[in-house]
C-alpha positions in Angstrom: 89.9 3.7 79.3 90.8 4.5 76.0 90.1 1.4 75.0 86.2 1.4 76.3 85.6 4.0 73.5 85.2 4.2 69.6 85.8 7.8 69.0 87.8 10.2 71.2 88.3 14.1 69.8 90.4 16.3 71.4 90.4 19.9 71.0 89.6 19.0 67.5 90.2 22.3 65.3 89.5 23.4 61.6 90.4 26.2 59.8 89.9 27.4 56.1 90.9 30.5 54.4 91.9 31.6 58.4 88.3 31.6 59.5 87.6 28.5 62.1 85.3 26.3 61.2 85.4 23.6 63.8 86.6 25.3 67.0 87.8 23.3 69.8 85.2 20.4 69.9 85.6 16.7 72.2 84.1 14.1 71.7 83.9 10.6 73.5 81.7 7.5 72.4 81.8 4.6 73.6 81.9 1.0 71.5 78.8 -0.7 70.8 76.4 2.6 71.3 74.4 5.0 68.5 75.8 8.7 68.9 73.7 11.4 67.6 75.1 14.5 66.3 73.0 17.5 66.3 73.1 20.9 64.5 71.3 23.4 61.9 72.6 23.3 58.8 75.9 25.3 58.0 76.9 23.9 61.8 79.9 21.9 60.7 78.3 18.1 61.0 80.1 17.3 57.8 83.7 18.5 58.2 83.6 16.6 61.4 82.8 13.6 60.1 85.5 14.5 57.3 88.0 15.0 60.2 87.0 11.6 61.4 87.5 9.6 58.6 90.8 11.3 58.2 89.8 13.3 54.5 90.8 16.2 56.3 93.4 17.1 58.3 93.2 19.3 61.3 94.4 22.6 62.1 94.4 22.1 65.7 94.0 19.0 68.0 93.0 15.0 67.5 91.2 12.4 66.6 91.6 8.5 67.1 89.1 6.0 66.3 89.8 2.6 68.0 93.0 4.3 69.4 94.6 5.4 66.0 95.0 8.2 64.8 93.0 9.7 61.7 96.1 11.6 60.1 98.5 9.2 60.8 96.3 5.9 60.5 93.5 6.5 57.7 94.4 3.5 55.6 93.8 1.2 58.6 90.4 3.5 59.5 89.2 3.1 56.3 89.3 -0.8 56.6 87.5 -0.4 59.6 84.6 2.1 59.2 81.6 2.8 57.0 80.3 5.9 56.0 77.9 7.8 54.0 79.4 12.0 54.0 77.1 14.0 51.9 75.3 12.6 49.0 76.2 9.5 47.5 77.6 8.9 44.7 77.5 6.4 42.3 78.1 4.3 39.0 74.5 5.1 37.6 74.6 3.0 34.6 75.7 0.4 37.0 73.2 -2.2 39.3 73.3 -2.3 43.2 75.0 -5.2 43.2 77.8 -3.7 40.6 78.4 -0.8 42.7 79.2 -3.2 45.7 81.7 -5.3 43.7 83.7 -2.4 42.7 83.7 -1.1 46.3 84.3 -4.3 48.1 87.2 -4.5 45.1 88.8 -1.0 45.9 88.6 -2.4 49.3 90.8 -5.4 48.7 87.8 -7.6 50.6 85.1 -9.4 50.7 81.0 -9.4 51.3 77.7 -11.0 51.2 76.5 -8.5 48.8 72.7 -10.6 48.7 72.6 -10.3 52.3 73.6 -6.5 52.9 71.0 -5.6 50.3 68.5 -7.7 51.4 68.9 -6.4 54.8 68.5 -3.0 53.8 65.2 -3.6 51.4 66.9 -3.5 48.2 67.1 -6.9 47.4 64.4 -7.1 44.9 65.8 -3.6 43.3 69.2 -5.3 42.6 69.4 -5.3 38.7 68.0 -2.5 38.0 70.7 0.4 37.0 70.6 2.9 39.6 69.9 5.9 37.6 66.3 4.4 38.2 66.3 4.8 41.6 64.6 7.1 43.6 66.3 9.4 46.5 65.4 6.8 48.8 66.7 3.6 47.1 70.0 6.0 46.6 70.0 6.6 50.5 69.2 2.6 51.4 72.1 1.5 48.5 74.4 4.1 50.3 74.1 2.2 53.8 74.6 -0.9 52.0 78.1 -0.1 50.6 78.7 1.2 54.3 77.9 -1.8 55.6 79.2 -4.4 53.0 82.7 -4.7 54.5 81.2 -5.4 58.1 82.7 -2.4 59.5 83.0 -2.0 63.6 82.2 1.8 63.0 79.5 3.7 60.8 79.5 7.5 60.3 76.3 8.9 58.6 76.0 11.9 57.4 71.6 12.1 57.3 71.3 8.8 56.7 67.2 8.6 56.4 66.9 11.7 53.6 64.7 11.2 51.3 63.0 8.3 52.5 59.5 7.5 53.4 57.9 7.1 56.9 58.0 3.4 56.5 61.5 3.3 54.9 62.3 6.0 58.3 61.2 3.3 60.5 63.0 0.5 59.1 66.2 2.2 59.3 65.7 2.7 62.8 65.3 -0.9 63.4 68.1 -1.8 61.2 70.3 0.6 63.5 69.3 -0.9 66.5 69.6 -4.1 65.4 72.9 -3.3 63.9 73.7 -2.0 67.6 72.0 -4.8 69.6 73.5 -8.0 67.6 76.3 -7.1 65.7 77.6 -4.7 68.3 78.5 -2.1 66.0 79.1 1.8 66.9 77.2 4.3 65.0 77.7 7.7 64.6 74.5 9.7 63.0 74.1 13.1 62.3 69.7 13.5 60.8 67.7 16.7 60.9 64.4 14.5 62.3 64.6 14.7 65.8 61.9 12.3 66.9 64.3 9.4 65.2 67.4 10.6 67.1 65.1 10.3 70.0 64.3 6.6 69.2 67.7 5.4 68.3 70.5 7.4 70.2 72.1 6.7 73.6 74.1 10.0 73.5 73.8 12.6 72.1 75.6 16.1 71.2 74.6 19.5 70.2 77.0 21.3 67.4 76.5 25.2 67.6 78.6 27.3 64.7 81.4 25.3 64.7 81.6 24.4 68.6 79.9 21.3 70.7 78.2 22.8 72.8 77.2 20.1 75.0 77.4 16.1 75.4 75.3 14.4 77.7 73.4 11.2 77.4 69.8 10.8 76.2 68.5 9.7 78.8 69.4 12.5 80.7 67.9 15.4 78.3 64.8 13.0 78.7 64.7 13.8 82.4 64.5 17.4 82.4 62.7 17.7 79.0 60.0 15.1 79.5 58.2 16.5 75.7 61.5 15.2 74.0 64.3 16.0 71.9 63.1 18.7 70.0 62.3 21.1 72.9 66.1 20.4 74.3 67.2 21.0 70.9 65.2 24.3 70.4 65.8 25.3 74.0 69.7 25.4 72.7 69.9 26.9 70.1 67.6 30.1 71.1 69.9 30.6 74.0 68.2 28.7 76.9 69.5 26.8 79.8 71.6 23.7 78.6 71.0 20.3 80.3 72.6 20.9 84.0 
């Protein structure tokens, strides 16, 4: 039933200057799950995320977030969704706290800034200007901004980019906590397949703008016992998909 899903995508297609970039994609993301979108650079992952958020208009097909059309209900979707899409942009002369205050004001809502910064590991740094932040710290702040208004759905484009191994592990634990304890739905893309293997309930593989497979991670592990990397490269090199 539709109300069981956070995201439903049907024949989603996007054309730029006569070139089809996203090609008839279908996705079903159950509420309260972690869904991994896998694909090489340039495969169209970021474009799909922008279509889901209503930042781009589909050429054909549709995308629904909690039953809301991504084009017709963009404002409501933005209230119920937190996202990192491409490289997070901040007011670099301001602190993490001040950046989150501006975001909450823009959203017209409130949030617990101190707790959110602590959740992503930035509490000790929240008085520094963002200009002094490392890439990993900026990623943490991007996740904090996605979380601060307590969204039901997180759409995260390469959220662990720039993090060291300890930071990657902390984010893994955070995503699982958000799913298991707070009931969040998380749509995430990452080049680090080993991490997706630790957290995803379901994965989809995007090749040249088309989702060629959508499958439960447990089923992938049955057929590819060495892990998600073997499965992914099998598809990318033209091998058989999960049967």
